[in-house]
C-alpha positions, 0 to 999 in steps of 0.5 A, spaced: 247 356 794 245 350 799 246 343 797 241 338 796 243 335 802 242 341 806 236 343 803 233 336 805 236 337 812 232 344 812 225 340 810 226 335 815 227 340 820 221 344 818 217 338 818 220 336 825 218 343 828 211 343 825 210 336 828 212 338 834 208 345 834 202 341 832 203 336 838 204 342 842 198 345 840 194 339 841 197 338 848 195 346 849 188 344 847 187 338 851 189 342 857 184 347 856 178 342 855 174 344 862 175 338 867 168 336 868 164 329 870 162 329 863 169 329 860 172 325 865 167 319 863 166 321 856 169 314 853 165 310 859 158 312 859 153 318 860 153 322 866 146 325 868 143 329 873 135 329 875 133 336 875 127 340 878 122 345 875 127 351 877 133 348 872 128 346 867 125 353 866 132 356 867 130 360 873 136 357 878 142 360 874 147 357 878 144 350 877 143 351 870 150 353 869 153 347 873 148 342 869 151 345 862 158 344 865 158 338 868 153 333 865 151 330 859 144 327 861 138 329 864 132 326 868 126 330 870 124 329 877 117 329 877 114 333 872 112 327 867 109 323 873 102 321 872 099 326 877 102 332 874 102 330 866 095 327 866 091 329 872 084 328 869 082 323 863 081 328 858 087 333 860 095 333 859 099 338 862 105 338 857 107 345 858 113 344 863 115 337 860 116 341 853 120 346 856 124 340 859 125 336 852 127 343 849 132 344 854 135 337 852 135 338 845 138 345 846 144 343 850 145 336 846 143 332 852 141 325 853 134 326 855 130 321 859 123 320 860 121 319 867 116 315 868 110 312 864 107 307 869 108 308 876 103 306 882 105 312 886 104 319 884 098 317 880 092 321 878 087 320 883 082 318 877 086 312 875 085 309 882 078 309 881 078 304 874 076 297 876 074 295 869 080 291 865 078 294 858 077 301 860 084 300 864 087 298 857 084 304 853 087 308 859 094 305 859 095 305 852 092 312 851 097 315 856 103 312 853 101 313 846 100 321 847 106 322 851 111 318 847 108 320 841 109 327 843 116 326 844 118 321 839 125 323 837 126 328 842 126 323 848 132 318 848 130 313 853 124 312 857 123 309 864 117 305 862 115 302 868 117 304 875 118 300 882 113 294 880 116 289 884 116 287 892 123 286 895 122 278 894 121 279 887 114 278 886 109 283 883 107 289 888 100 290 889 097 296 885 091 298 881 094 296 875 096 289 877 089 289 881 085 290 874 090 288 869 094 282 872 101 282 870 100 283 863 100 290 864 107 290 864 107 287 857 102 292 855 106 298 857 113 296 854 109 293 847 105 300 847 111 304 848 115 300 843 110 301 838 109 309 839 117 310 838 121 304 836 128 307 836 127 310 844 131 306 849 126 302 854 127 301 861 125 298 867 127 302 873 127 300 881 130 300 887 134 295 892 136 291 885 142 289 889 138 284 893 138 277 890 131 276 891 129 282 888 134 282 882 132 275 881 125 278 880 127 283 875 131 278 871 125 274 870 121 280 868 126 281 863 126 274 860 119 274 860 118 280 856 124 278 851 121 271 850 115 274 848 119 279 843 117 285 847 122 290 847 126 292 853 133 295 853 135 296 860 134 296 867 135 302 871 138 300 878 137 306 882 143 308 887 139 310 893 145 307 897 149 309 904 156 309 906 156 302 907 151 298 903 150 295 898 157 292 898 161 293 891 161 286 890 153 286 891 153 292 886 158 288 881 154 282 881 148 285 880 151 289 874 153 283 871 147 279 872 143 284 868 147 284 863 147 277 862 140 277 862 141 281 855 140 288 857 144 294 859 144 297 866 143 304 867 145 307 874 138 311 874 138 315 881 145 315 884 145 319 891 149 316 898 146 318 904 150 320 910 145 320 915 142 315 920 137 310 917 131 309 922 129 302 923 134 300 918 130 303 912 132 301 906 131 303 899 126 309 896 119 307 898 116 314 898 110 313 902 115 311 908 116 318 913 118 319 920 118 324 925 124 328 926 129 328 932 136 330 933 139 323 933 137 323 926 139 329 924 146 329 926 150 334 921 145 340 921 150 345 920 156 342 916 159 335 914 165 333 919 171 332 915 172 325 917 165 323 914 167 328 908 173 323 907 168 317 907 163 319 902 169 321 898 172 314 898 165 311 897 164 315 891 171 313 888 170 306 889 163 306 886 166 310 880 172 305 879 167 299 879 162 303 874 168 304 869 170 297 870 164 295 867 163 301 862 161 296 857 155 294 861 153 301 863 150 306 859 148 312 864 150 314 871 145 319 873 145 323 880 138 324 883 139 332 884 144 337 882 147 339 889 146 337 896 140 343 897 136 340 892 136 333 894 130 329 896 133 326 901 133 332 906 126 330 907 125 323 906 124 319 910 124 324 915 122 331 914 127 337 914 134 334 915 140 336 912 143 331 908 150 331 904 149 325 898 151 328 892 158 331 889 156 339 890 154 342 896 149 347 897 153 353 894 154 349 888 161 348 889 165 341 888 166 337 894 171 332 896 167 327 893 167 330 887 175 331 887 175 323 888 171 322 882 175 326 878 182 323 880 180 317 876 182 321 870 189 322 872 
């Protein structure tokens, strides 16, 4: 018969074994968590992708599988822009938008609505309105109809898109022409009333440029002074291998956060191709004739450039993680290189390599460099 001391020793030994077993089990479970962007940055911010109709309707099986594995947020590339969703005064096209929202709900994805008010990709009938009362009714109806339909299903709305010039002044548009600068207040106020719980975002490009940054901060402060809800600034990340600098990006993130809003990196891609006439930003009306000098990598990207792209992405994501208290979302503008809009802008039919996955949906060196931040 064992003594009490022997019995106590056995109990302790069993407890230690059990604890070690539990810990080992935990480690095995941890090791079997699929490595992915969304898991790597799960404690930092959402990692999203802009998706096209092929993904929304789940016709592109490889893209859909990649989306579900790697990302936990989605943005629609085009289907919610005015010309598509509200093509005539009395007609809304909700079919594809409904499928988009259902995809987000079904896969528990942070779902972004893009975009309610934009001067580009606008239905022609809106540009013919020249009466302020009529435009007010139209704007309210457009926003209310869409936001109310998806209330509680859309997590974040890009309310107004690209309303500023490079010097920080308001861009000429039909909305500014007919309503003056009050159209921005009207848009945010209407969206907030339609869904008080949804995140409201102002979205634009070149927001690392000091003058444009100052313009956005003025806009944010003006809305806040009038107690109009604005929650975040969407910094489109249509960047290149050299610019903007990390310092410029960091200064901007801090500045927007200090103005009282979160920062969303809303449209991230890094072009590796020459920029004609030192073109900057994402003004979609600009386009140029093709030439061999502007399409230097038609077959594949050289390893030397792959390495530069990988280092660029790693440095940028290090910076994002450093400021994870200020950033709530990082969204790539596309799933893979083949689906990127940069293959056709600002020059048609180029071969660009701006994302983390190649044309065969395989991870690139840039992906590996970002994932190394988890080690």
